[in-house]
FIDREN-429535 format. One record per residue (C-alpha): residue number from 0; residue in three letters; x, y, z. Coordinates in nm, 2 decimals, padded with zeros to 4 digits, always signed. Layout:
residues N
LUMNU resi resn   east  north     up
LUMNU  NUM  ALA      X      Y      Z
...
END
This chain:
residues 180
LUMNU resi resn   east  north     up
LUMNU    0  MET -03.81 -01.53 +00.27
LUMNU    1  LYS -04.10 -01.30 +00.20
LUMNU    2  LEU -03.87 -01.02 +00.10
LUMNU    3  SER -03.70 -01.22 -00.17
LUMNU    4  LEU -04.04 -01.32 -00.31
LUMNU    5  ILE -04.14 -00.95 -00.32
LUMNU    6  GLY -03.82 -00.85 -00.48
LUMNU    7  LYS -03.86 -01.12 -00.75
LUMNU    8  THR -04.22 -01.01 -00.81
LUMNU    9  GLU -04.11 -00.65 -00.85
LUMNU   10  LYS -03.84 -00.76 -01.09
LUMNU   11  ILE -04.09 -00.96 -01.30
LUMNU   12  ASP -04.33 -00.66 -01.30
LUMNU   13  SER -04.05 -00.43 -01.41
LUMNU   14  ILE -03.95 -00.66 -01.70
LUMNU   15  PHE -04.31 -00.70 -01.80
LUMNU   16  HIS -04.35 -00.32 -01.80
LUMNU   17  LYS -04.03 -00.27 -02.00
LUMNU   18  VAL -04.15 -00.53 -02.26
LUMNU   19  ASN -04.48 -00.36 -02.30
LUMNU   20  ASN -04.31 -00.02 -02.34
LUMNU   21  ALA -04.07 -00.17 -02.60
LUMNU   22  ILE -04.36 -00.32 -02.79
LUMNU   23  ALA -04.51 +00.03 -02.79
LUMNU   24  GLY -04.19 +00.16 -02.95
LUMNU   25  ASP -03.99 +00.28 -02.65
LUMNU   26  LYS -03.63 +00.24 -02.76
LUMNU   27  GLU -03.48 +00.29 -02.41
LUMNU   28  SER -03.70 +00.01 -02.26
LUMNU   29  PHE -03.58 -00.22 -02.54
LUMNU   30  CYS -03.22 -00.13 -02.47
LUMNU   31  ASP -03.27 -00.20 -02.10
LUMNU   32  LEU -03.41 -00.54 -02.18
LUMNU   33  ILE -03.11 -00.62 -02.40
LUMNU   34  ARG -02.87 -00.51 -02.13
LUMNU   35  PHE -03.06 -00.73 -01.88
LUMNU   36  TYR -03.05 -01.04 -02.10
LUMNU   37  LYS -02.71 -00.98 -02.26
LUMNU   38  LYS -02.53 -01.23 -02.04
LUMNU   39  ASP -02.79 -01.50 -02.11
LUMNU   40  MET -02.77 -01.43 -02.48
LUMNU   41  ASN -02.39 -01.45 -02.48
LUMNU   42  SER -02.39 -01.77 -02.29
LUMNU   43  VAL -02.64 -01.94 -02.53
LUMNU   44  ALA -02.45 -01.81 -02.84
LUMNU   45  MET -02.11 -01.93 -02.70
LUMNU   46  CYS -02.26 -02.27 -02.63
LUMNU   47  ILE -02.36 -02.30 -03.00
LUMNU   48  LEU -02.09 -02.11 -03.19
LUMNU   49  ARG -01.78 -02.12 -02.96
LUMNU   50  ASP -01.62 -01.83 -03.14
LUMNU   51  GLU -01.64 -01.48 -02.99
LUMNU   52  GLU -01.66 -01.30 -03.33
LUMNU   53  ASP -01.94 -01.52 -03.44
LUMNU   54  VAL -02.11 -01.48 -03.11
LUMNU   55  ALA -02.09 -01.10 -03.15
LUMNU   56  ASP -02.23 -01.12 -03.50
LUMNU   57  ALA -02.52 -01.35 -03.39
LUMNU   58  MET -02.60 -01.13 -03.10
LUMNU   59  SER -02.60 -00.81 -03.31
LUMNU   60  GLU -02.82 -00.97 -03.58
LUMNU   61  ALA -03.06 -01.11 -03.32
LUMNU   62  ILE -03.09 -00.78 -03.14
LUMNU   63  LEU -03.16 -00.60 -03.47
LUMNU   64  LYS -03.42 -00.85 -03.57
LUMNU   65  ALA -03.58 -00.84 -03.23
LUMNU   66  TYR -03.60 -00.46 -03.24
LUMNU   67  LYS -03.75 -00.46 -03.59
LUMNU   68  HIS -04.01 -00.72 -03.50
LUMNU   69  MET -04.08 -00.62 -03.14
LUMNU   70  ASN -04.43 -00.53 -03.24
LUMNU   71  THR -04.50 -00.89 -03.34
LUMNU   72  LEU -04.45 -01.01 -02.99
LUMNU   73  LYS -04.80 -01.10 -02.87
LUMNU   74  ASN -04.72 -01.22 -02.51
LUMNU   75  PRO -04.48 -01.00 -02.31
LUMNU   76  MET -04.43 -01.28 -02.06
LUMNU   77  VAL -04.23 -01.49 -02.32
LUMNU   78  PHE -03.99 -01.21 -02.42
LUMNU   79  LYS -03.68 -01.40 -02.31
LUMNU   80  SER -03.77 -01.72 -02.50
LUMNU   81  TRP -03.87 -01.52 -02.80
LUMNU   82  LEU -03.53 -01.33 -02.79
LUMNU   83  LEU -03.33 -01.65 -02.74
LUMNU   84  LYS -03.52 -01.82 -03.03
LUMNU   85  ILE -03.42 -01.54 -03.26
LUMNU   86  LEU -03.06 -01.58 -03.13
LUMNU   87  VAL -03.05 -01.95 -03.18
LUMNU   88  ASN -03.18 -01.91 -03.53
LUMNU   89  GLU -02.90 -01.66 -03.60
LUMNU   90  CYS -02.64 -01.89 -03.45
LUMNU   91  ASN -02.76 -02.18 -03.67
LUMNU   92  SER -02.75 -01.95 -03.97
LUMNU   93  ILE -02.39 -01.86 -03.90
LUMNU   94  LEU -02.31 -02.23 -03.85
LUMNU   95  ARG -02.45 -02.31 -04.19
LUMNU   96  LYS -02.26 -02.03 -04.36
LUMNU   97  SER -01.93 -02.12 -04.19
LUMNU   98  SER -01.92 -02.49 -04.25
LUMNU   99  LYS -01.62 -02.44 -04.46
LUMNU  100  VAL -01.29 -02.58 -04.34
LUMNU  101  ILE -01.00 -02.34 -04.30
LUMNU  102  VAL -00.65 -02.47 -04.28
LUMNU  103  VAL -00.41 -02.26 -04.06
LUMNU  104  ASP -00.05 -02.28 -03.97
LUMNU  105  LYS +00.00 -02.36 -03.60
LUMNU  106  ASN +00.28 -02.09 -03.59
LUMNU  107  ASP +00.00 -01.83 -03.64
LUMNU  108  PHE -00.10 -01.90 -03.28
LUMNU  109  GLU +00.23 -01.89 -03.10
LUMNU  110  LEU +00.19 -01.54 -02.96
LUMNU  111  ILE -00.17 -01.57 -02.86
LUMNU  112  GLU -00.23 -01.59 -02.48
LUMNU  113  PHE -00.52 -01.80 -02.37
LUMNU  114  ASN -00.68 -01.75 -02.03
LUMNU  115  ASP -00.97 -01.98 -01.96
LUMNU  116  LYS -01.13 -01.92 -01.62
LUMNU  117  TYR -01.27 -02.27 -01.64
LUMNU  118  GLU -00.95 -02.45 -01.74
LUMNU  119  ASN -00.94 -02.69 -01.44
LUMNU  120  LEU -01.31 -02.77 -01.42
LUMNU  121  ASP -01.41 -03.13 -01.51
LUMNU  122  ILE -01.76 -03.03 -01.58
LUMNU  123  LYS -01.65 -02.78 -01.84
LUMNU  124  ALA -01.45 -03.04 -02.02
LUMNU  125  ALA -01.74 -03.29 -02.00
LUMNU  126  LEU -01.98 -03.02 -02.14
LUMNU  127  ASP -01.73 -02.96 -02.43
LUMNU  128  ASN -01.74 -03.33 -02.51
LUMNU  129  LEU -02.11 -03.34 -02.55
LUMNU  130  SER -02.26 -03.32 -02.89
LUMNU  131  HIS -02.39 -02.98 -03.01
LUMNU  132  LYS -02.76 -03.08 -02.96
LUMNU  133  HIS -02.70 -03.21 -02.61
LUMNU  134  ARG -02.48 -02.91 -02.51
LUMNU  135  VAL -02.75 -02.66 -02.62
LUMNU  136  ILE -03.02 -02.85 -02.42
LUMNU  137  ILE -02.80 -02.84 -02.11
LUMNU  138  GLU -02.73 -02.47 -02.15
LUMNU  139  LEU -03.09 -02.38 -02.19
LUMNU  140  TYR -03.23 -02.60 -01.92
LUMNU  141  TYR -02.97 -02.56 -01.65
LUMNU  142  TYR -02.79 -02.24 -01.72
LUMNU  143  GLN -03.08 -02.03 -01.86
LUMNU  144  ASP -03.34 -02.20 -01.63
LUMNU  145  MET -03.58 -02.25 -01.91
LUMNU  146  THR -03.86 -02.50 -01.89
LUMNU  147  VAL -03.91 -02.79 -02.14
LUMNU  148  GLU -04.19 -02.59 -02.30
LUMNU  149  GLU -03.97 -02.28 -02.34
LUMNU  150  ILE -03.70 -02.49 -02.50
LUMNU  151  VAL -03.96 -02.65 -02.73
LUMNU  152  ASN -04.04 -02.29 -02.85
LUMNU  153  VAL -03.68 -02.18 -02.88
LUMNU  154  LEU -03.55 -02.49 -03.07
LUMNU  155  GLU -03.87 -02.57 -03.25
LUMNU  156  ILE -03.86 -02.94 -03.16
LUMNU  157  SER -04.11 -03.16 -02.97
LUMNU  158  ALA -04.13 -03.19 -02.60
LUMNU  159  GLY -04.04 -03.56 -02.62
LUMNU  160  THR -03.72 -03.47 -02.82
LUMNU  161  VAL -03.62 -03.21 -02.56
LUMNU  162  LYS -03.68 -03.46 -02.27
LUMNU  163  SER -03.49 -03.74 -02.45
LUMNU  164  ARG -03.20 -03.52 -02.53
LUMNU  165  LEU -03.19 -03.39 -02.18
LUMNU  166  SER -03.19 -03.74 -02.04
LUMNU  167  ARG -02.92 -03.85 -02.29
LUMNU  168  ALA -02.71 -03.55 -02.21
LUMNU  169  ARG -02.74 -03.62 -01.83
LUMNU  170  GLN -02.64 -03.98 -01.89
LUMNU  171  ASN -02.34 -03.88 -02.10
LUMNU  172  LEU -02.23 -03.63 -01.84
LUMNU  173  TYR -02.27 -03.88 -01.56
LUMNU  174  HIS -02.05 -04.14 -01.74
LUMNU  175  MET -01.79 -03.88 -01.84
LUMNU  176  LEU -01.76 -03.74 -01.48
LUMNU  177  LYS -01.77 -04.08 -01.32
LUMNU  178  GLU -01.44 -04.16 -01.50
LUMNU  179  VAL -01.27 -03.85 -01.37
END
């Protein structure tokens, strides 16, 4: 038990050190941080955008903006929430730009193979049926292990709104999964 705590402390110290180096202009430290948080970024972006090309665009833009504005980060301990806030803003920007409806012919998709590793999971289907605002809250709270306060900072909404959306999302998930 003590060893896992020591390992976690060392990991936090290492991240804190890399953030400080990145703020000072060390490109390699910034790249290490992006590699470390890439999976989290992808998960959040997929939750919002649901399109791999849009996710890649949002992540690229977010990384570029984070790099350009790294010197504005005042508290190295909030790097992850700061980075995810930039990403969420980029995702929302893409959503606003792509709100056009595109009509396609179903024959265009006949040759495309789809392999979803979650295809048989009821929870995945239930999450997909949540509204956008509830799905994002669930993603940040449960899958990104963010606190209510961190979510407040990322989404720029009040703590009460975060708590009520989290509660409503849990209720909706409970009712959807109860029926399965």
